[in-house]
MDAnalysis code that builds the backbone (N, CA, C; Angstrom):
import MDAnalysis as mda
import numpy as np

u = mda.Universe.empty(531, n_residues=177, atom_resindex=np.repeat(np.arange(177), 3), trajectory=True)
u.add_TopologyAttr("name", ["N", "CA", "C"] * 177)
u.add_TopologyAttr("resid", np.arange(1, 178))
u.add_TopologyAttr("resname", ["UNK", "UNK", "UNK", "UNK", "UNK", "UNK", "UNK", "UNK", "UNK", "UNK", "UNK", "UNK", "UNK", "UNK", "UNK", "UNK", "UNK", "UNK", "UNK", "UNK", "UNK", "UNK", "UNK", "UNK", "UNK", "UNK", "UNK", "UNK", "UNK", "UNK", "UNK", "UNK", "UNK", "UNK", "UNK", "UNK", "UNK", "UNK", "UNK", "UNK", "UNK", "UNK", "UNK", "UNK", "UNK", "UNK", "UNK", "UNK", "UNK", "UNK", "UNK", "UNK", "UNK", "UNK", "UNK", "UNK", "UNK", "UNK", "UNK", "UNK", "UNK", "UNK", "UNK", "UNK", "UNK", "UNK", "UNK", "UNK", "UNK", "UNK", "UNK", "UNK", "UNK", "UNK", "UNK", "UNK", "UNK", "UNK", "UNK", "UNK", "UNK", "UNK", "UNK", "UNK", "UNK", "UNK", "UNK", "UNK", "UNK", "UNK", "UNK", "UNK", "UNK", "UNK", "UNK", "UNK", "UNK", "UNK", "UNK", "UNK", "UNK", "UNK", "UNK", "UNK", "UNK", "UNK", "UNK", "UNK", "UNK", "UNK", "UNK", "UNK", "UNK", "UNK", "UNK", "UNK", "UNK", "UNK", "UNK", "UNK", "UNK", "UNK", "UNK", "UNK", "UNK", "UNK", "UNK", "UNK", "UNK", "UNK", "UNK", "UNK", "UNK", "UNK", "UNK", "UNK", "UNK", "UNK", "UNK", "UNK", "UNK", "UNK", "UNK", "UNK", "UNK", "UNK", "UNK", "UNK", "UNK", "UNK", "UNK", "UNK", "UNK", "UNK", "UNK", "UNK", "UNK", "UNK", "UNK", "UNK", "UNK", "UNK", "UNK", "UNK", "UNK", "UNK", "UNK", "UNK", "UNK", "UNK", "UNK", "UNK", "UNK", "UNK", "UNK", "UNK", "UNK"])
u.atoms.positions = np.array([
    [74.934, 98.104, 114.761],
    [75.771, 99.305, 114.953],
    [77.184, 98.814, 115.402],
    [77.356, 97.610, 116.379],
    [78.448, 97.277, 116.721],
    [79.488, 96.790, 115.574],
    [78.762, 96.264, 114.551],
    [79.560, 95.612, 113.655],
    [80.307, 96.900, 112.743],
    [79.313, 97.926, 112.517],
    [79.806, 99.138, 111.602],
    [81.181, 99.663, 112.546],
    [80.687, 99.838, 113.731],
    [81.757, 100.344, 114.510],
    [83.097, 99.790, 114.602],
    [83.077, 98.437, 114.473],
    [84.274, 97.511, 114.477],
    [84.805, 97.614, 112.914],
    [83.982, 97.818, 112.135],
    [84.725, 98.064, 110.749],
    [85.376, 99.438, 110.568],
    [84.717, 100.302, 111.213],
    [85.043, 101.857, 110.945],
    [86.451, 102.117, 111.856],
    [86.511, 101.403, 112.952],
    [87.763, 101.866, 113.914],
    [88.899, 100.820, 113.703],
    [88.514, 99.957, 112.799],
    [89.926, 99.269, 112.383],
    [90.401, 99.593, 111.041],
    [90.315, 100.784, 110.527],
    [90.888, 101.046, 109.232],
    [92.218, 101.396, 109.529],
    [92.674, 101.785, 110.453],
    [94.265, 101.810, 110.945],
    [95.072, 100.633, 110.407],
    [94.437, 99.539, 110.652],
    [94.978, 98.221, 110.266],
    [95.438, 98.335, 108.801],
    [94.942, 99.037, 107.852],
    [95.112, 99.251, 106.347],
    [96.498, 99.931, 106.497],
    [96.744, 100.716, 107.227],
    [97.891, 101.449, 107.321],
    [99.200, 100.705, 107.903],
    [98.744, 99.875, 108.893],
    [99.768, 98.965, 109.431],
    [100.091, 97.903, 108.500],
    [99.215, 97.443, 107.733],
    [99.454, 96.254, 106.797],
    [100.438, 97.109, 105.824],
    [100.103, 98.069, 105.289],
    [100.915, 99.097, 104.240],
    [102.276, 98.959, 104.646],
    [102.490, 99.613, 105.973],
    [103.803, 99.756, 106.465],
    [104.654, 98.301, 106.497],
    [103.930, 97.240, 106.929],
    [104.471, 96.053, 106.917],
    [104.640, 95.471, 105.512],
    [103.863, 95.676, 104.736],
    [104.082, 95.272, 103.184],
    [105.230, 95.798, 102.549],
    [105.529, 97.089, 102.960],
    [106.656, 97.950, 102.434],
    [107.946, 97.527, 102.832],
    [108.096, 96.416, 103.755],
    [109.132, 95.988, 104.392],
    [109.682, 94.657, 103.717],
    [110.675, 94.461, 103.274],
    [111.215, 93.311, 102.368],
    [111.211, 92.081, 103.243],
    [111.667, 92.263, 104.712],
    [111.722, 91.026, 105.481],
    [110.326, 90.681, 105.736],
    [109.096, 91.349, 105.860],
    [108.050, 91.079, 106.336],
    [107.411, 89.938, 105.175],
    [106.860, 88.893, 105.889],
    [106.313, 87.867, 104.911],
    [104.648, 87.949, 105.242],
    [103.858, 87.453, 104.485],
    [102.427, 87.258, 104.757],
    [102.000, 86.440, 106.008],
    [102.865, 85.435, 106.050],
    [102.776, 84.626, 107.374],
    [102.972, 85.368, 108.551],
    [103.841, 86.298, 108.549],
    [103.952, 87.058, 110.043],
    [102.509, 87.780, 110.311],
    [101.965, 88.393, 109.253],
    [100.736, 89.008, 109.351],
    [99.570, 88.126, 109.658],
    [99.556, 86.837, 109.225],
    [98.503, 85.905, 109.574],
    [98.573, 85.666, 111.077],
    [100.083, 85.397, 111.700],
    [100.354, 85.056, 112.982],
    [99.986, 86.337, 113.898],
    [100.442, 87.579, 113.533],
    [99.727, 88.655, 114.205],
    [98.241, 88.778, 114.566],
    [97.621, 88.454, 113.163],
    [96.143, 88.591, 113.307],
    [95.256, 87.357, 114.116],
    [96.251, 86.422, 114.165],
    [95.620, 85.079, 114.981],
    [95.850, 85.461, 116.432],
    [97.269, 86.289, 116.789],
    [97.343, 86.780, 118.319],
    [96.223, 87.843, 118.418],
    [95.876, 88.593, 117.532],
    [94.981, 89.748, 117.613],
    [93.592, 89.207, 118.066],
    [93.279, 88.354, 117.248],
    [91.888, 87.618, 117.501],
    [91.883, 87.063, 119.121],
    [92.792, 86.436, 119.478],
    [92.888, 85.930, 120.890],
    [92.727, 87.149, 121.903],
    [93.275, 88.295, 121.533],
    [93.286, 89.564, 122.352],
    [91.809, 89.917, 122.135],
    [91.076, 90.077, 121.212],
    [90.095, 90.803, 120.888],
    [88.918, 89.948, 121.822],
    [88.878, 88.473, 121.926],
    [88.218, 87.759, 122.698],
    [88.387, 88.063, 124.115],
    [89.542, 87.964, 124.615],
    [89.960, 88.426, 126.048],
    [89.442, 89.787, 126.250],
    [89.488, 90.787, 125.303],
    [88.750, 92.100, 125.598],
    [87.544, 92.101, 125.939],
    [86.974, 91.323, 124.879],
    [85.250, 91.243, 125.185],
    [84.985, 90.727, 126.286],
    [85.547, 89.609, 126.655],
    [85.097, 88.886, 128.029],
    [85.392, 89.671, 129.216],
    [86.604, 90.511, 129.314],
    [86.896, 91.313, 130.397],
    [86.267, 92.766, 130.396],
    [85.767, 93.258, 129.325],
    [85.245, 94.564, 129.208],
    [84.246, 94.965, 130.119],
    [83.205, 93.989, 130.483],
    [82.093, 94.094, 131.612],
    [82.598, 94.268, 132.718],
    [83.669, 93.492, 133.265],
    [84.315, 93.447, 134.554],
    [85.155, 94.776, 134.730],
    [85.767, 95.026, 133.710],
    [86.675, 96.238, 133.907],
    [85.643, 97.668, 133.861],
    [84.589, 97.658, 133.114],
    [83.488, 98.924, 133.242],
    [83.114, 98.948, 134.463],
    [82.777, 98.011, 135.361],
    [82.584, 98.056, 136.697],
    [83.654, 98.626, 137.649],
    [84.828, 98.284, 137.341],
    [85.803, 98.974, 138.309],
    [86.354, 100.201, 137.966],
    [85.997, 100.749, 137.044],
    [86.584, 102.299, 136.440],
    [85.801, 103.265, 137.239],
    [86.362, 104.199, 138.000],
    [85.697, 105.304, 138.888],
    [85.393, 106.183, 138.075],
    [85.994, 106.484, 136.783],
    [85.900, 107.804, 135.978],
    [85.201, 107.252, 134.422],
    [84.978, 108.168, 133.812],
    [84.368, 107.684, 132.476],
    [85.376, 106.942, 131.505],
    [85.041, 105.546, 131.245],
    [85.840, 104.776, 130.415],
    [86.347, 105.334, 129.114],
    [85.585, 106.427, 128.397],
    [86.038, 107.100, 127.398],
    [87.418, 107.941, 127.483],
    [87.506, 108.167, 128.641],
    [88.873, 109.132, 128.943],
    [90.020, 108.057, 128.879],
    [89.867, 106.908, 129.444],
    [90.950, 106.058, 129.455],
    [91.175, 105.428, 128.038],
    [90.031, 105.072, 127.339],
    [90.378, 104.686, 126.004],
    [90.852, 105.846, 125.024],
    [90.561, 106.886, 125.304],
    [90.738, 108.027, 124.562],
    [92.345, 108.361, 124.567],
    [92.850, 108.407, 125.859],
    [94.283, 108.446, 126.082],
    [95.040, 107.379, 125.864],
    [94.546, 106.252, 125.943],
    [95.193, 104.999, 125.739],
    [95.608, 104.938, 124.190],
    [94.559, 105.253, 123.244],
    [94.710, 105.524, 121.823],
    [95.711, 106.517, 121.440],
    [95.709, 107.649, 122.088],
    [96.426, 108.857, 121.711],
    [98.037, 108.461, 122.146],
    [98.144, 107.750, 123.134],
    [99.561, 107.207, 123.822],
    [100.128, 106.331, 122.824],
    [99.071, 105.357, 122.241],
    [99.555, 104.199, 121.218],
    [100.053, 105.094, 119.983],
    [99.116, 105.933, 119.751],
    [99.550, 106.601, 118.313],
    [100.686, 107.436, 118.236],
    [100.978, 107.999, 119.335],
    [102.273, 108.942, 119.600],
    [103.435, 107.931, 119.556],
    [103.334, 106.854, 120.341],
    [104.316, 105.725, 120.345],
    [104.698, 105.176, 119.189],
    [103.846, 105.103, 118.435],
    [103.961, 104.241, 117.060],
    [104.867, 105.334, 116.360],
    [104.495, 106.367, 116.115],
    [105.147, 107.476, 115.272],
    [106.462, 107.530, 115.776],
    [106.644, 107.833, 117.095],
    [107.880, 108.214, 117.591],
    [108.948, 106.832, 117.460],
    [108.233, 105.685, 117.983],
    [109.088, 104.656, 117.623],
    [109.843, 104.322, 116.273],
    [108.905, 104.656, 115.291],
    [109.465, 104.442, 113.840],
    [110.493, 105.294, 113.667],
    [110.320, 106.616, 113.967],
    [111.345, 107.579, 113.687],
    [112.842, 107.587, 114.388],
    [112.520, 107.085, 115.758],
    [113.650, 106.941, 116.462],
    [114.497, 105.672, 116.012],
    [113.824, 104.819, 115.698],
    [114.708, 103.416, 115.182],
    [114.957, 103.769, 113.824],
    [114.304, 104.583, 113.047],
    [114.673, 104.751, 111.616],
    [115.992, 105.669, 111.552],
    [116.125, 106.666, 112.395],
    [117.059, 107.788, 112.392],
    [118.480, 106.815, 112.934],
    [118.261, 105.895, 113.882],
    [119.221, 105.028, 114.326],
    [119.838, 104.301, 113.263],
    [119.161, 103.512, 112.535],
    [119.540, 102.483, 111.406],
    [119.863, 103.111, 109.926],
    [119.443, 104.479, 109.921],
    [119.635, 105.045, 108.404],
    [118.501, 105.165, 107.810],
    [118.668, 105.931, 106.853],
    [117.471, 106.282, 105.937],
    [116.817, 105.108, 105.146],
    [117.439, 104.252, 104.654],
    [117.214, 103.132, 104.004],
    [116.978, 101.826, 104.541],
    [117.236, 101.735, 105.898],
    [117.093, 100.455, 106.728],
    [115.566, 99.935, 106.624],
    [115.694, 98.737, 106.713],
    [114.494, 97.884, 106.619],
    [114.107, 97.670, 108.101],
    [112.875, 97.372, 108.411],
    [112.541, 96.984, 109.762],
    [113.192, 95.782, 110.265],
    [113.629, 95.464, 111.345],
    [113.975, 94.251, 111.939],
    [112.861, 93.408, 112.393],
    [113.289, 92.168, 112.482],
    [111.940, 91.347, 112.920],
    [111.416, 91.820, 114.361],
    [112.254, 92.185, 115.307],
    [111.936, 92.693, 116.487],
    [111.147, 93.953, 116.284],
    [111.368, 95.072, 115.242],
    [110.163, 96.065, 114.775],
    [108.771, 95.394, 114.337],
    [108.941, 94.378, 113.698],
    [107.672, 93.865, 112.996],
    [106.936, 93.190, 114.180],
    [107.794, 92.565, 115.410],
    [106.920, 91.883, 116.361],
    [106.281, 93.012, 117.145],
    [107.050, 94.170, 117.546],
    [106.350, 95.372, 118.289],
    [105.300, 95.909, 117.556],
    [105.365, 96.161, 116.148],
    [104.176, 96.592, 115.411],
    [102.884, 95.594, 115.602],
    [103.186, 94.364, 115.638],
    [102.102, 93.464, 115.715],
    [101.591, 93.605, 117.264],
    [102.408, 93.722, 118.166],
    [101.834, 93.908, 119.547],
    [101.114, 94.847, 119.738],
    [101.289, 96.156, 119.098],
    [100.915, 97.366, 119.256],
    [99.303, 97.366, 118.389],
    [99.406, 96.741, 117.361],
    [98.189, 96.424, 116.484],
    [97.242, 95.413, 117.275],
    [97.890, 94.474, 118.118],
    [97.000, 93.758, 118.759],
    [96.431, 94.261, 119.974],
    [97.055, 94.847, 120.771],
    [96.702, 95.538, 122.028],
    [95.709, 96.824, 121.531],
    [95.981, 97.474, 120.448],
    [94.973, 98.367, 119.881],
    [93.612, 97.911, 119.610],
    [93.746, 96.551, 118.902],
    [92.422, 95.778, 118.776],
    [91.579, 95.386, 119.733],
    [92.485, 95.013, 120.732],
    [91.616, 94.471, 121.929],
    [91.167, 95.788, 122.920],
    [91.873, 96.980, 122.754],
    [91.211, 98.246, 123.471],
    [89.949, 98.595, 122.424],
    [90.039, 98.430, 121.099],
    [88.772, 98.829, 120.625],
    [87.802, 97.741, 120.899],
    [88.079, 96.588, 120.813],
    [86.846, 95.606, 121.350],
    [86.262, 95.899, 122.737],
    [87.376, 96.140, 123.563],
    [86.665, 96.618, 124.632],
    [85.836, 97.898, 124.742],
    [86.368, 98.916, 124.082],
    [85.510, 100.271, 123.923],
    [84.250, 99.921, 123.369],
    [84.192, 99.159, 122.416],
    [82.939, 99.020, 121.749],
    [82.069, 98.291, 122.535],
    [82.479, 97.231, 123.092],
    [81.654, 96.351, 124.038],
    [81.157, 97.316, 125.135],
    [81.970, 98.075, 125.841],
    [81.680, 98.899, 126.982],
    [80.427, 99.914, 126.382],
    [80.813, 100.602, 125.348],
    [79.730, 101.491, 124.712],
    [78.303, 100.690, 124.388],
    [78.333, 99.456, 124.190],
    [77.225, 98.848, 123.785],
    [76.472, 97.795, 124.778],
    [77.127, 98.128, 126.144],
    [76.554, 97.278, 127.173],
    [75.294, 97.602, 127.498],
    [74.211, 96.844, 127.849],
    [74.430, 95.429, 128.027],
    [73.966, 94.669, 126.865],
    [73.971, 95.340, 125.620],
    [73.536, 94.461, 124.521],
    [74.751, 94.077, 123.686],
    [75.851, 94.243, 124.269],
    [76.969, 93.676, 123.297],
    [76.946, 91.992, 123.219],
    [77.543, 91.649, 122.142],
    [77.585, 90.257, 121.778],
    [78.792, 89.853, 121.259],
    [79.195, 88.601, 121.032],
    [80.385, 88.003, 120.553],
    [80.567, 88.408, 119.069],
    [79.871, 88.856, 118.384],
    [80.313, 89.464, 117.054],
    [81.053, 90.686, 117.177],
    [81.230, 91.324, 118.211],
    [82.044, 92.647, 118.075],
    [83.692, 92.143, 118.122],
    [84.071, 91.117, 118.797],
    [85.470, 90.781, 118.853],
    [85.735, 90.202, 117.359],
    [84.786, 89.339, 116.754],
    [85.157, 88.863, 115.508],
    [85.086, 89.724, 114.360],
    [84.336, 90.927, 114.586],
    [84.212, 91.945, 113.431],
    [85.553, 92.665, 113.663],
    [85.898, 93.062, 114.945],
    [87.175, 93.778, 114.886],
    [88.566, 92.902, 114.168],
    [88.501, 91.659, 114.728],
    [89.403, 90.921, 114.257],
    [89.541, 90.628, 112.497],
    [88.412, 90.381, 112.130],
    [88.177, 90.201, 111.025],
    [88.541, 91.543, 110.018],
    [88.102, 92.652, 110.418],
    [88.264, 93.643, 109.937],
    [89.772, 94.180, 109.750],
    [90.328, 93.973, 110.897],
    [91.897, 94.106, 111.026],
    [92.492, 93.232, 110.207],
    [92.405, 92.025, 109.952],
    [92.745, 90.839, 108.953],
    [92.548, 91.622, 107.726],
    [91.437, 91.744, 107.333],
    [90.987, 92.096, 105.779],
    [91.715, 93.201, 105.255],
    [91.681, 94.316, 106.166],
    [92.407, 95.742, 106.002],
    [93.793, 95.485, 105.669],
    [94.513, 94.886, 106.677],
    [96.053, 94.629, 106.749],
    [96.379, 93.812, 105.611],
    [95.601, 92.814, 105.345],
    [96.114, 91.731, 104.313],
    [95.800, 92.414, 102.789],
    [94.914, 93.058, 102.600],
    [94.611, 93.815, 101.478],
    [95.900, 94.793, 101.331],
    [96.097, 95.804, 102.255],
    [97.127, 96.753, 102.008],
    [98.731, 96.132, 101.925],
    [98.734, 94.900, 102.686],
    [100.113, 94.120, 102.586],
    [100.194, 93.829, 100.852],
    [99.327, 93.515, 100.462],
    [99.348, 93.003, 99.016],
    [99.437, 94.262, 98.077],
    [98.911, 95.050, 98.525],
    [98.884, 96.223, 97.784],
    [100.276, 96.954, 97.587],
    [100.912, 97.115, 98.918],
    [102.198, 97.448, 99.138],
    [103.215, 96.519, 98.382],
    [102.953, 95.416, 97.948],
    [103.991, 94.721, 96.972],
    [103.730, 94.968, 95.549],
    [102.990, 95.922, 95.234],
    [102.790, 96.373, 93.844],
    [103.763, 97.228, 93.651],
    [104.082, 97.632, 92.273],
    [104.958, 98.453, 91.906],
    [104.603, 100.104, 92.141],
    [103.142, 100.167, 92.301],
    [102.683, 101.466, 92.371],
    [102.502, 102.096, 93.882],
    [102.537, 101.392, 94.738],
    [102.500, 101.554, 96.333],
    [104.006, 101.638, 96.626],
    [104.516, 101.033, 96.165],
    [106.038, 100.847, 96.777],
    [106.812, 102.293, 96.863],
    [106.146, 103.123, 95.913],
    [106.910, 104.480, 95.985],
    [106.459, 105.293, 97.133],
    [105.411, 104.671, 97.787],
    [105.141, 105.765, 99.151],
    [105.937, 105.416, 100.272],
    [106.615, 106.556, 100.802],
    [107.637, 106.595, 101.490],
    [107.084, 105.694, 102.706],
    [107.985, 104.886, 103.518],
    [107.575, 103.911, 104.739],
    [107.180, 104.922, 105.868],
    [107.829, 106.067, 106.123],
    [107.552, 106.922, 107.008],
    [106.134, 107.455, 107.039],
    [105.450, 107.684, 105.727],
    [104.192, 108.266, 105.622],
    [103.285, 107.181, 106.142],
    [103.486, 105.869, 105.860],
    [102.480, 104.828, 106.439],
    [102.295, 104.787, 107.737],
    [103.529, 104.761, 108.463],
    [103.951, 104.791, 109.837],
    [103.145, 106.076, 110.436],
    [103.466, 107.025, 109.852],
    [102.621, 108.272, 110.418],
    [101.291, 108.407, 110.463],
    [100.718, 107.912, 109.066],
    [99.293, 107.754, 108.901],
    [98.557, 106.869, 109.941],
    [99.235, 105.778, 110.071],
    [98.542, 104.554, 111.010],
    [98.752, 105.183, 112.677],
    [99.786, 106.080, 112.817],
    [99.900, 106.666, 114.116],
    [98.710, 107.685, 114.523],
    [98.731, 108.317, 113.116],
    [97.573, 109.552, 113.347],
    [96.106, 108.851, 113.475],
    [96.069, 107.671, 112.773],
    [94.651, 106.974, 112.965],
    [94.350, 106.545, 114.415],
    [95.242, 106.087, 114.962],
    [94.994, 105.699, 116.465],
    [94.783, 106.992, 117.334],
    [95.739, 108.033, 116.987],
    [95.297, 109.490, 117.714],
    [93.949, 110.078, 117.635],
    [93.585, 109.893, 116.037],
    [92.062, 110.271, 115.801],
    [91.050, 109.416, 116.556],
    [91.303, 108.186, 116.658],
    [90.302, 107.443, 117.392],
    [90.370, 107.706, 118.938],
    [91.570, 108.128, 119.279],
    [91.441, 108.358, 120.699],
    [90.909, 109.696, 121.009],
    [91.137, 110.599, 120.078],
    [90.361, 112.016, 120.260],
    [88.974, 111.902, 120.032],
    [88.254, 111.144, 119.185],
    [87.054, 110.665, 118.974],
    [86.270, 110.112, 120.220],
    [87.011, 109.176, 120.900],
    [86.616, 108.623, 122.131],
    [86.430, 109.702, 123.213],
    [87.354, 110.711, 123.304],
    [87.231, 112.016, 124.181],
    [86.101, 112.897, 123.862],
    [86.261, 113.001, 122.462],
    [85.199, 114.256, 122.264],
    [83.864, 113.916, 121.661],
    [83.726, 112.692, 121.312],
    [82.486, 112.588, 120.585],
    [81.487, 111.425, 121.285],
])
């Protein structure tokens, strides 16, 4: 069940990879570096989840839910604010790619922590590995799909919006499911 959870909640990485793949400046190497950093944060999230769970005086689902909703809203707003400043056809800057990578990595760490807390005390090391590998697999696949002539017709704003909505949906699921 933890493996399935890691695969399901990592689907937003598909849309993040798609949005990065639609950027001419973004290279596949950047995606590899982002996902290596992501793996490190997933491992840290797994290792501290049990300790964090003991310190939280309220239901951890509330914290996880609101964190994901905030990340999703921030991801959508950040894109539209930076897009409006730079013009309609502007490509992402390297700074924006780094920020997207950081958001994706922190989000993966929160997913790892959430899954670990849900399955405590039966959590194991396969959780951070599944989350990290699913993120890399989904984002790499969509990155390459974005480089095809068919996917390039998708507006960049749509992929950023869907990615943010996926984070918001996961946050709502943590709150209400």
